N, CA, C, O and the ligand as a Tripos MOL2 file, in Angstrom:
@<TRIPOS>MOLECULE
protein
  233   231    59     0     0
PROTEIN
NO_CHARGES

@<TRIPOS>ATOM
      1 N         106.9380  -68.2480  100.1760 N.3       1 MET1
      2 CA        106.1690  -66.9660  100.2720 C.3       1 MET1
      3 C         106.8700  -65.7880   99.7530 C.2       1 MET1
      4 O         108.0910  -65.7750   99.5950 O.2       1 MET1
      5 N         106.0670  -64.7560   99.4780 N.am      2 ALA2
      6 CA        106.6390  -63.6100   98.9580 C.3       2 ALA2
      7 C         105.8300  -62.3160   99.6040 C.2       2 ALA2
      8 O         104.6880  -62.4550  100.0410 O.2       2 ALA2
      9 N         106.4080  -61.2560   99.6220 N.am      3 GLU3
     10 CA        105.7210  -60.0710  100.1810 C.3       3 GLU3
     11 C         105.2570  -59.1270   99.2500 C.2       3 GLU3
     12 O         106.0350  -58.6830   98.4050 O.2       3 GLU3
     13 N         103.9210  -58.7150   99.3080 N.am      4 CYS4
     14 CA        103.4620  -57.7310   98.4060 C.3       4 CYS4
     15 C         104.0180  -56.3800   98.6210 C.2       4 CYS4
     16 O         104.0410  -55.9590   99.7770 O.2       4 CYS4
     17 N         104.4890  -55.6110   97.6160 N.am      5 ARG5
     18 CA        105.1610  -54.4650   97.8220 C.3       5 ARG5
     19 C         104.0580  -53.3440   98.2870 C.2       5 ARG5
     20 O         104.3730  -52.3410   98.9280 O.2       5 ARG5
     21 N         102.8720  -53.6200   97.9210 N.am      6 SER6
     22 CA        101.9080  -52.5180   98.2770 C.3       6 SER6
     23 C         101.1940  -52.6770   99.5450 C.2       6 SER6
     24 O         101.1100  -51.7110  100.3040 O.2       6 SER6
     25 N         100.6520  -53.8490   99.8580 N.am      7 CYS7
     26 CA         99.9360  -54.1250  101.0690 C.3       7 CYS7
     27 C         100.7580  -54.8050  102.1730 C.2       7 CYS7
     28 O         100.2890  -54.9290  103.3050 O.2       7 CYS7
     29 N         101.8760  -55.2060  101.8780 N.am      8 LYS8
     30 CA        102.7030  -56.0870  102.7400 C.3       8 LYS8
     31 C         102.1130  -57.4680  103.1370 C.2       8 LYS8
     32 O         102.5890  -58.1100  104.0740 O.2       8 LYS8
     33 N         101.1930  -57.8510  102.4900 N.am      9 ASP9
     34 CA        100.7130  -59.2530  102.7570 C.3       9 ASP9
     35 C         101.7520  -60.3470  102.2470 C.2       9 ASP9
     36 O         102.5740  -60.1950  101.3430 O.2       9 ASP9
     37 N         101.5740  -61.2830  102.8870 N.am     10 GLU10
     38 CA        102.5050  -62.6020  102.3920 C.3      10 GLU10
     39 C         101.4770  -63.3740  101.4990 C.2      10 GLU10
     40 O         100.3870  -63.7490  101.9310 O.2      10 GLU10
     41 N         101.9080  -63.5770  100.2380 N.am     11 VAL11
     42 CA        101.0830  -64.2830   99.3670 C.3      11 VAL11
     43 C         102.0170  -65.3230   98.6610 C.2      11 VAL11
     44 O         103.2430  -65.2250   98.6200 O.2      11 VAL11
     45 N         101.2240  -66.4010   98.0760 N.am     12 ASP12
     46 CA        101.9850  -67.4610   97.3080 C.3      12 ASP12
     47 C         102.5870  -66.8860   96.0880 C.2      12 ASP12
     48 O         103.7610  -67.1090   95.7910 O.2      12 ASP12
     49 N         101.7790  -66.1290   95.3560 N.am     13 GLU13
     50 CA        102.2390  -65.5760   94.0080 C.3      13 GLU13
     51 C         102.1200  -64.0560   93.8350 C.2      13 GLU13
     52 O         101.0760  -63.4420   94.0550 O.2      13 GLU13
     53 N         103.2270  -63.5140   93.4380 N.am     14 LEU14
     54 CA        103.1000  -62.0170   93.1610 C.3      14 LEU14
     55 C         102.9580  -61.7830   91.6680 C.2      14 LEU14
     56 O         103.3370  -62.5970   90.8260 O.2      14 LEU14
     57 N         102.4150  -60.6730   91.4070 N.am     15 VAL15
     58 CA        102.2060  -60.3080   89.9360 C.3      15 VAL15
     59 C         102.9540  -58.8990   89.7950 C.2      15 VAL15
     60 O         102.8420  -57.9390   90.5570 O.2      15 VAL15
     61 N         103.6900  -58.9920   88.7180 N.am     16 SER16
     62 CA        104.4990  -57.7170   88.3130 C.3      16 SER16
     63 C         103.5810  -56.7420   87.6160 C.2      16 SER16
     64 O         102.9580  -57.0160   86.5910 O.2      16 SER16
     65 N         103.5420  -55.5730   88.2520 N.am     17 VAL17
     66 CA        102.8160  -54.5220   87.5850 C.3      17 VAL17
     67 C         103.6330  -53.2110   87.5090 C.2      17 VAL17
     68 O         104.6160  -53.0080   88.2210 O.2      17 VAL17
     69 N         103.1320  -52.2880   86.5440 N.am     18 LYS18
     70 CA        103.9260  -51.0960   86.2830 C.3      18 LYS18
     71 C         103.2740  -49.9780   87.1110 C.2      18 LYS18
     72 O         102.0930  -49.7110   86.8840 O.2      18 LYS18
     73 N         103.9330  -49.3250   88.0260 N.am     19 ALA19
     74 CA        103.3840  -48.1670   88.8020 C.3      19 ALA19
     75 C         104.3330  -47.0570   88.9240 C.2      19 ALA19
     76 O         105.4470  -47.2420   89.4160 O.2      19 ALA19
     77 N         103.9310  -45.8750   88.4850 N.am     20 ASP20
     78 CA        104.9320  -44.7100   88.5590 C.3      20 ASP20
     79 C         106.1220  -45.0180   87.7630 C.2      20 ASP20
     80 O         107.2610  -44.7470   88.1430 O.2      20 ASP20
     81 N         105.8340  -45.6010   86.6240 N.am     21 GLY21
     82 CA        106.9570  -45.8780   85.6940 C.3      21 GLY21
     83 C         107.9650  -46.9970   86.0840 C.2      21 GLY21
     84 O         108.9700  -47.2420   85.4180 O.2      21 GLY21
     85 N         107.6240  -47.6290   87.1790 N.am     22 ARG22
     86 CA        108.5150  -48.7340   87.7240 C.3      22 ARG22
     87 C         107.7860  -49.9680   87.7320 C.2      22 ARG22
     88 O         106.5560  -49.9620   87.6780 O.2      22 ARG22
     89 N         108.5130  -51.1190   87.8000 N.am     23 ARG23
     90 CA        107.7710  -52.4810   87.7980 C.3      23 ARG23
     91 C         107.9680  -52.9240   89.3350 C.2      23 ARG23
     92 O         109.0510  -53.0470   89.9060 O.2      23 ARG23
     93 N         106.7510  -53.1260   89.8550 N.am     24 ILE24
     94 CA        106.8580  -53.6530   91.2990 C.3      24 ILE24
     95 C         106.0670  -54.9190   91.3020 C.2      24 ILE24
     96 O         105.2320  -55.1910   90.4400 O.2      24 ILE24
     97 N         106.3910  -55.7230   92.3770 N.am     25 LYS25
     98 CA        105.7690  -57.0590   92.5420 C.3      25 LYS25
     99 C         104.6310  -56.8640   93.6040 C.2      25 LYS25
    100 O         104.8720  -56.4620   94.7420 O.2      25 LYS25
    101 N         103.4530  -57.1560   93.1820 N.am     26 VAL26
    102 CA        102.3530  -57.0540   94.2470 C.3      26 VAL26
    103 C         101.4660  -58.3340   94.2110 C.2      26 VAL26
    104 O         101.6130  -59.1860   93.3340 O.2      26 VAL26
    105 N         100.5910  -58.4250   95.1460 N.am     27 CYS27
    106 CA         99.6250  -59.4910   95.0630 C.3      27 CYS27
    107 C          98.4980  -59.2480   94.0410 C.2      27 CYS27
    108 O          98.3440  -58.1230   93.5650 O.2      27 CYS27
    109 N          97.7750  -60.1940   93.7250 N.am     28 GLU28
    110 CA         96.8060  -60.1150   92.7270 C.3      28 GLU28
    111 C          95.7760  -59.0200   92.9930 C.2      28 GLU28
    112 O          95.4360  -58.2570   92.0900 O.2      28 GLU28
    113 N          95.2390  -58.9310   94.3260 N.am     29 ASP29
    114 CA         94.3860  -57.8960   94.6870 C.3      29 ASP29
    115 C          94.8930  -56.4900   94.3810 C.2      29 ASP29
    116 O          94.1450  -55.6470   93.8840 O.2      29 ASP29
    117 N          96.1970  -56.2360   94.6890 N.am     30 CYS30
    118 CA         96.7790  -54.9660   94.6040 C.3      30 CYS30
    119 C          97.0160  -54.7540   92.9900 C.2      30 CYS30
    120 O          96.8880  -53.6480   92.4650 O.2      30 CYS30
    121 N          97.3490  -55.8520   92.3170 N.am     31 ALA31
    122 CA         97.4530  -55.6520   90.8330 C.3      31 ALA31
    123 C          96.2110  -55.0420   90.3330 C.2      31 ALA31
    124 O          96.2450  -54.0210   89.6460 O.2      31 ALA31
    125 N          95.0960  -55.6430   90.6600 N.am     32 GLU32
    126 CA         93.9010  -55.1520   90.2210 C.3      32 GLU32
    127 C          93.4480  -53.7150   90.5410 C.2      32 GLU32
    128 O          92.8030  -52.9900   89.7820 O.2      32 GLU32
    129 N          93.8740  -53.4190   91.7540 N.am     33 ARG33
    130 CA         93.5330  -52.1070   92.2060 C.3      33 ARG33
    131 C          94.4540  -51.0560   91.5600 C.2      33 ARG33
    132 O          94.0100  -49.9360   91.3090 O.2      33 ARG33
    133 N          95.6570  -51.3740   91.3000 N.am     34 LEU34
    134 CA         96.6770  -50.5170   90.7420 C.3      34 LEU34
    135 C          96.2420  -50.2690   89.3150 C.2      34 LEU34
    136 O          96.3050  -49.1440   88.8190 O.2      34 LEU34
    137 N          95.7710  -51.3990   88.6140 N.am     35 ALA35
    138 CA         95.2200  -51.1300   87.2360 C.3      35 ALA35
    139 C          94.2760  -50.3210   87.1310 C.2      35 ALA35
    140 O          94.3070  -49.4970   86.2170 O.2      35 ALA35
    141 N          93.1720  -50.3570   88.0660 N.am     36 GLU36
    142 CA         92.0420  -49.5430   88.0200 C.3      36 GLU36
    143 C          92.4460  -48.0830   88.3090 C.2      36 GLU36
    144 O          91.9070  -47.1430   87.7230 O.2      36 GLU36
    145 N          93.4010  -47.9280   89.2210 N.am     37 GLU37
    146 CA         93.9440  -46.4720   89.5090 C.3      37 GLU37
    147 C          94.5750  -45.8870   88.2720 C.2      37 GLU37
    148 O          94.3760  -44.7280   87.9080 O.2      37 GLU37
    149 N          95.4030  -46.8160   87.6000 N.am     38 ALA38
    150 CA         96.1260  -46.2500   86.4000 C.3      38 ALA38
    151 C          95.1290  -45.8130   85.4150 C.2      38 ALA38
    152 O          95.2810  -44.7540   84.8070 O.2      38 ALA38
    153 N          94.0310  -46.6410   85.2130 N.am     39 ALA39
    154 CA         93.0310  -46.2410   84.1810 C.3      39 ALA39
    155 C          92.2720  -44.9560   84.6840 C.2      39 ALA39
    156 O          91.8740  -44.1440   83.8490 O.2      39 ALA39
    157 N          92.1000  -44.7900   85.7780 N.am     40 ILE40
    158 CA         91.4930  -43.5160   86.3800 C.3      40 ILE40
    159 C          92.4110  -42.3410   86.0290 C.2      40 ILE40
    160 O          91.9870  -41.2950   85.5390 O.2      40 ILE40
    161 N          93.5240  -42.5500   86.2740 N.am     41 ALA41
    162 CA         94.6160  -41.4550   86.1810 C.3      41 ALA41
    163 C          94.7220  -41.1190   84.6150 C.2      41 ALA41
    164 O          94.9040  -39.9450   84.2940 O.2      41 ALA41
    165 N          94.6310  -41.9620   83.7800 N.am     42 VAL42
    166 CA         94.6840  -41.6170   82.2920 C.3      42 VAL42
    167 C          93.5230  -41.0450   81.8950 C.2      42 VAL42
    168 O          93.5640  -40.1670   81.0340 O.2      42 VAL42
    169 N          92.3630  -41.4320   82.4310 N.am     43 MET43
    170 CA         90.9880  -40.7880   82.1160 C.3      43 MET43
    171 C          90.9890  -39.2530   82.5560 C.2      43 MET43
    172 O          90.5560  -38.3790   81.8060 O.2      43 MET43
    173 N          91.5120  -38.9840   83.8440 N.am     44 SER44
    174 CA         91.3900  -37.7960   84.4150 C.3      44 SER44
    175 C          92.3900  -36.7600   83.6400 C.2      44 SER44
    176 O          92.1390  -35.5620   83.5090 O.2      44 SER44
    177 N          93.4980  -37.3730   83.1750 N.am     45 GLU45
    178 CA         94.5200  -36.6030   82.3530 C.3      45 GLU45
    179 C          93.9300  -36.0980   81.0750 C.2      45 GLU45
    180 O          94.0570  -34.9390   80.6800 O.2      45 GLU45
    181 N          93.3140  -36.9900   80.4920 N.am     46 SER46
    182 CA         92.6840  -36.5870   79.1740 C.3      46 SER46
    183 C          91.4980  -35.6490   79.2680 C.2      46 SER46
    184 O          91.1550  -34.8720   78.3770 O.2      46 SER46
    185 N          90.8430  -35.8210   80.5730 N.am     47 ALA47
    186 CA         89.6990  -34.8980   80.7030 C.3      47 ALA47
    187 C          90.2320  -33.3870   81.0950 C.2      47 ALA47
    188 O          89.5620  -32.3780   80.8740 O.2      47 ALA47
    189 N          91.4660  -33.3800   81.6780 N.am     48 MET48
    190 CA         92.1140  -32.1840   81.9920 C.3      48 MET48
    191 C          92.6080  -31.4340   80.7090 C.2      48 MET48
    192 O          92.5680  -30.2120   80.5680 O.2      48 MET48
    193 N          93.0420  -32.2620   79.8650 N.am     49 GLN49
    194 CA         93.4970  -31.7310   78.5270 C.3      49 GLN49
    195 C          92.3070  -31.2230   77.7030 C.2      49 GLN49
    196 O          92.4730  -30.2550   76.9610 O.2      49 GLN49
    197 N          91.1380  -31.8170   77.7960 N.am     50 ASP50
    198 CA         89.9660  -31.2850   77.1180 C.3      50 ASP50
    199 C          89.5690  -29.9170   77.6420 C.2      50 ASP50
    200 O          89.2040  -29.0130   76.8890 O.2      50 ASP50
    201 N          89.6540  -29.7980   78.9640 N.am     51 MET51
    202 CA         89.2540  -28.5300   79.7260 C.3      51 MET51
    203 C          90.1110  -27.4490   79.3000 C.2      51 MET51
    204 O          89.5940  -26.3480   79.1110 O.2      51 MET51
    205 N          91.5360  -27.6360   79.0960 N.am     52 MET52
    206 CA         92.3130  -26.6230   78.6880 C.3      52 MET52
    207 C          92.4230  -26.3630   77.2440 C.2      52 MET52
    208 O          93.1880  -25.5120   76.7900 O.2      52 MET52
    209 N          91.4900  -27.2600   76.3720 N.am     53 GLY53
    210 CA         91.3520  -26.9290   75.0360 C.3      53 GLY53
    211 C          92.5550  -27.5980   74.1900 C.2      53 GLY53
    212 O          92.8780  -27.1850   73.0760 O.2      53 GLY53
    213 N          93.1410  -28.6140   74.8080 N.am     54 TYR54
    214 CA         94.2710  -29.3120   74.1960 C.3      54 TYR54
    215 C          93.7760  -30.2620   73.0840 C.2      54 TYR54
    216 O          92.9290  -31.1270   73.3050 O.2      54 TYR54
    217 N          94.3280  -30.0650   71.9150 N.am     55 LYS55
    218 CA         93.7530  -30.7460   70.7350 C.3      55 LYS55
    219 C          94.5880  -31.9900   70.3370 C.2      55 LYS55
    220 O          94.2200  -32.7590   69.4480 O.2      55 LYS55
    221 N          95.7690  -32.1480   71.0680 N.am     56 GLY56
    222 CA         96.5600  -33.2660   70.8410 C.3      56 GLY56
    223 C          97.0220  -33.3930   69.5180 C.2      56 GLY56
    224 O          96.7010  -34.4240   68.9280 O.2      56 GLY56
    225 N          97.7860  -32.4660   68.8630 N.am     57 ARG57
    226 CA         98.2180  -32.3660   67.5530 C.3      57 ARG57
    227 C          99.5090  -33.1600   67.7960 C.2      57 ARG57
    228 O         100.2330  -32.9290   68.7640 O.2      57 ARG57
    229 N          99.7720  -34.1240   66.8590 N.am     58 ARG58
    230 CA        101.1360  -34.8780   66.7710 C.3      58 ARG58
    231 C         101.5990  -34.9440   65.2980 C.2      58 ARG58
    232 O         102.6580  -35.5010   65.0090 O.2      58 ARG58
    233 ZN         98.7810  -56.6700   98.0420 Zn       59 ZN59
@<TRIPOS>BOND
     1     1     2 1
     2     2     3 1
     3     3     4 2
     4     3     5 am
     5     5     6 1
     6     6     7 1
     7     7     8 2
     8     7     9 am
     9     9    10 1
    10    10    11 1
    11    11    12 2
    12    11    13 am
    13    13    14 1
    14    14    15 1
    15    15    16 2
    16    15    17 am
    17    17    18 1
    18    18    19 1
    19    19    20 2
    20    19    21 am
    21    21    22 1
    22    22    23 1
    23    23    24 2
    24    23    25 am
    25    25    26 1
    26    26    27 1
    27    27    28 2
    28    27    29 am
    29    29    30 1
    30    30    31 1
    31    31    32 2
    32    31    33 am
    33    33    34 1
    34    34    35 1
    35    35    36 2
    36    35    37 am
    37    37    38 1
    38    38    39 1
    39    39    40 2
    40    39    41 am
    41    41    42 1
    42    42    43 1
    43    43    44 2
    44    43    45 am
    45    45    46 1
    46    46    47 1
    47    47    48 2
    48    47    49 am
    49    49    50 1
    50    50    51 1
    51    51    52 2
    52    51    53 am
    53    53    54 1
    54    54    55 1
    55    55    56 2
    56    55    57 am
    57    57    58 1
    58    58    59 1
    59    59    60 2
    60    59    61 am
    61    61    62 1
    62    62    63 1
    63    63    64 2
    64    63    65 am
    65    65    66 1
    66    66    67 1
    67    67    68 2
    68    67    69 am
    69    69    70 1
    70    70    71 1
    71    71    72 2
    72    71    73 am
    73    73    74 1
    74    74    75 1
    75    75    76 2
    76    75    77 am
    77    77    78 1
    78    78    79 1
    79    79    80 2
    80    79    81 am
    81    81    82 1
    82    82    83 1
    83    83    84 2
    84    83    85 am
    85    85    86 1
    86    86    87 1
    87    87    88 2
    88    87    89 am
    89    89    90 1
    90    90    91 1
    91    91    92 2
    92    91    93 am
    93    93    94 1
    94    94    95 1
    95    95    96 2
    96    95    97 am
    97    97    98 1
    98    98    99 1
    99    99   100 2
   100    99   101 am
   101   101   102 1
   102   102   103 1
   103   103   104 2
   104   103   105 am
   105   105   106 1
   106   106   107 1
   107   107   108 2
   108   107   109 am
   109   109   110 1
   110   110   111 1
   111   111   112 2
   112   111   113 am
   113   113   114 1
   114   114   115 1
   115   115   116 2
   116   115   117 am
   117   117   118 1
   118   118   119 1
   119   119   120 2
   120   119   121 am
   121   121   122 1
   122   122   123 1
   123   123   124 2
   124   123   125 am
   125   125   126 1
   126   126   127 1
   127   127   128 2
   128   127   129 am
   129   129   130 1
   130   130   131 1
   131   131   132 2
   132   131   133 am
   133   133   134 1
   134   134   135 1
   135   135   136 2
   136   135   137 am
   137   137   138 1
   138   138   139 1
   139   139   140 2
   140   139   141 am
   141   141   142 1
   142   142   143 1
   143   143   144 2
   144   143   145 am
   145   145   146 1
   146   146   147 1
   147   147   148 2
   148   147   149 am
   149   149   150 1
   150   150   151 1
   151   151   152 2
   152   151   153 am
   153   153   154 1
   154   154   155 1
   155   155   156 2
   156   155   157 am
   157   157   158 1
   158   158   159 1
   159   159   160 2
   160   159   161 am
   161   161   162 1
   162   162   163 1
   163   163   164 2
   164   163   165 am
   165   165   166 1
   166   166   167 1
   167   167   168 2
   168   167   169 am
   169   169   170 1
   170   170   171 1
   171   171   172 2
   172   171   173 am
   173   173   174 1
   174   174   175 1
   175   175   176 2
   176   175   177 am
   177   177   178 1
   178   178   179 1
   179   179   180 2
   180   179   181 am
   181   181   182 1
   182   182   183 1
   183   183   184 2
   184   183   185 am
   185   185   186 1
   186   186   187 1
   187   187   188 2
   188   187   189 am
   189   189   190 1
   190   190   191 1
   191   191   192 2
   192   191   193 am
   193   193   194 1
   194   194   195 1
   195   195   196 2
   196   195   197 am
   197   197   198 1
   198   198   199 1
   199   199   200 2
   200   199   201 am
   201   201   202 1
   202   202   203 1
   203   203   204 2
   204   203   205 am
   205   205   206 1
   206   206   207 1
   207   207   208 2
   208   207   209 am
   209   209   210 1
   210   210   211 1
   211   211   212 2
   212   211   213 am
   213   213   214 1
   214   214   215 1
   215   215   216 2
   216   215   217 am
   217   217   218 1
   218   218   219 1
   219   219   220 2
   220   219   221 am
   221   221   222 1
   222   222   223 1
   223   223   224 2
   224   223   225 am
   225   225   226 1
   226   226   227 1
   227   227   228 2
   228   227   229 am
   229   229   230 1
   230   230   231 1
   231   231   232 2
@<TRIPOS>SUBSTRUCTURE
     1 MET1         2 RESIDUE 1 A MET
     2 ALA2         6 RESIDUE 1 A ALA
     3 GLU3        10 RESIDUE 1 A GLU
     4 CYS4        14 RESIDUE 1 A CYS
     5 ARG5        18 RESIDUE 1 A ARG
     6 SER6        22 RESIDUE 1 A SER
     7 CYS7        26 RESIDUE 1 A CYS
     8 LYS8        30 RESIDUE 1 A LYS
     9 ASP9        34 RESIDUE 1 A ASP
    10 GLU10       38 RESIDUE 1 A GLU
    11 VAL11       42 RESIDUE 1 A VAL
    12 ASP12       46 RESIDUE 1 A ASP
    13 GLU13       50 RESIDUE 1 A GLU
    14 LEU14       54 RESIDUE 1 A LEU
    15 VAL15       58 RESIDUE 1 A VAL
    16 SER16       62 RESIDUE 1 A SER
    17 VAL17       66 RESIDUE 1 A VAL
    18 LYS18       70 RESIDUE 1 A LYS
    19 ALA19       74 RESIDUE 1 A ALA
    20 ASP20       78 RESIDUE 1 A ASP
    21 GLY21       82 RESIDUE 1 A GLY
    22 ARG22       86 RESIDUE 1 A ARG
    23 ARG23       90 RESIDUE 1 A ARG
    24 ILE24       94 RESIDUE 1 A ILE
    25 LYS25       98 RESIDUE 1 A LYS
    26 VAL26      102 RESIDUE 1 A VAL
    27 CYS27      106 RESIDUE 1 A CYS
    28 GLU28      110 RESIDUE 1 A GLU
    29 ASP29      114 RESIDUE 1 A ASP
    30 CYS30      118 RESIDUE 1 A CYS
    31 ALA31      122 RESIDUE 1 A ALA
    32 GLU32      126 RESIDUE 1 A GLU
    33 ARG33      130 RESIDUE 1 A ARG
    34 LEU34      134 RESIDUE 1 A LEU
    35 ALA35      138 RESIDUE 1 A ALA
    36 GLU36      142 RESIDUE 1 A GLU
    37 GLU37      146 RESIDUE 1 A GLU
    38 ALA38      150 RESIDUE 1 A ALA
    39 ALA39      154 RESIDUE 1 A ALA
    40 ILE40      158 RESIDUE 1 A ILE
    41 ALA41      162 RESIDUE 1 A ALA
    42 VAL42      166 RESIDUE 1 A VAL
    43 MET43      170 RESIDUE 1 A MET
    44 SER44      174 RESIDUE 1 A SER
    45 GLU45      178 RESIDUE 1 A GLU
    46 SER46      182 RESIDUE 1 A SER
    47 ALA47      186 RESIDUE 1 A ALA
    48 MET48      190 RESIDUE 1 A MET
    49 GLN49      194 RESIDUE 1 A GLN
    50 ASP50      198 RESIDUE 1 A ASP
    51 MET51      202 RESIDUE 1 A MET
    52 MET52      206 RESIDUE 1 A MET
    53 GLY53      210 RESIDUE 1 A GLY
    54 TYR54      214 RESIDUE 1 A TYR
    55 LYS55      218 RESIDUE 1 A LYS
    56 GLY56      222 RESIDUE 1 A GLY
    57 ARG57      226 RESIDUE 1 A ARG
    58 ARG58      230 RESIDUE 1 A ARG
    59 ZN59       233 GROUP 0 **** ****
């Protein structure tokens, strides 16, 4: 058994996900939730850049 780093549940299998630039081991439920949160964070970041007139020149 292993303990999820996010919800502290004991599960058979842990999934390795990237959160805040670190890799953590969480259960599948948390992995899905974290992936969704990460996607939302990326979206709001680009929305913020649009608001400020950021053109993303590279
Ligand atoms: Zn969990």
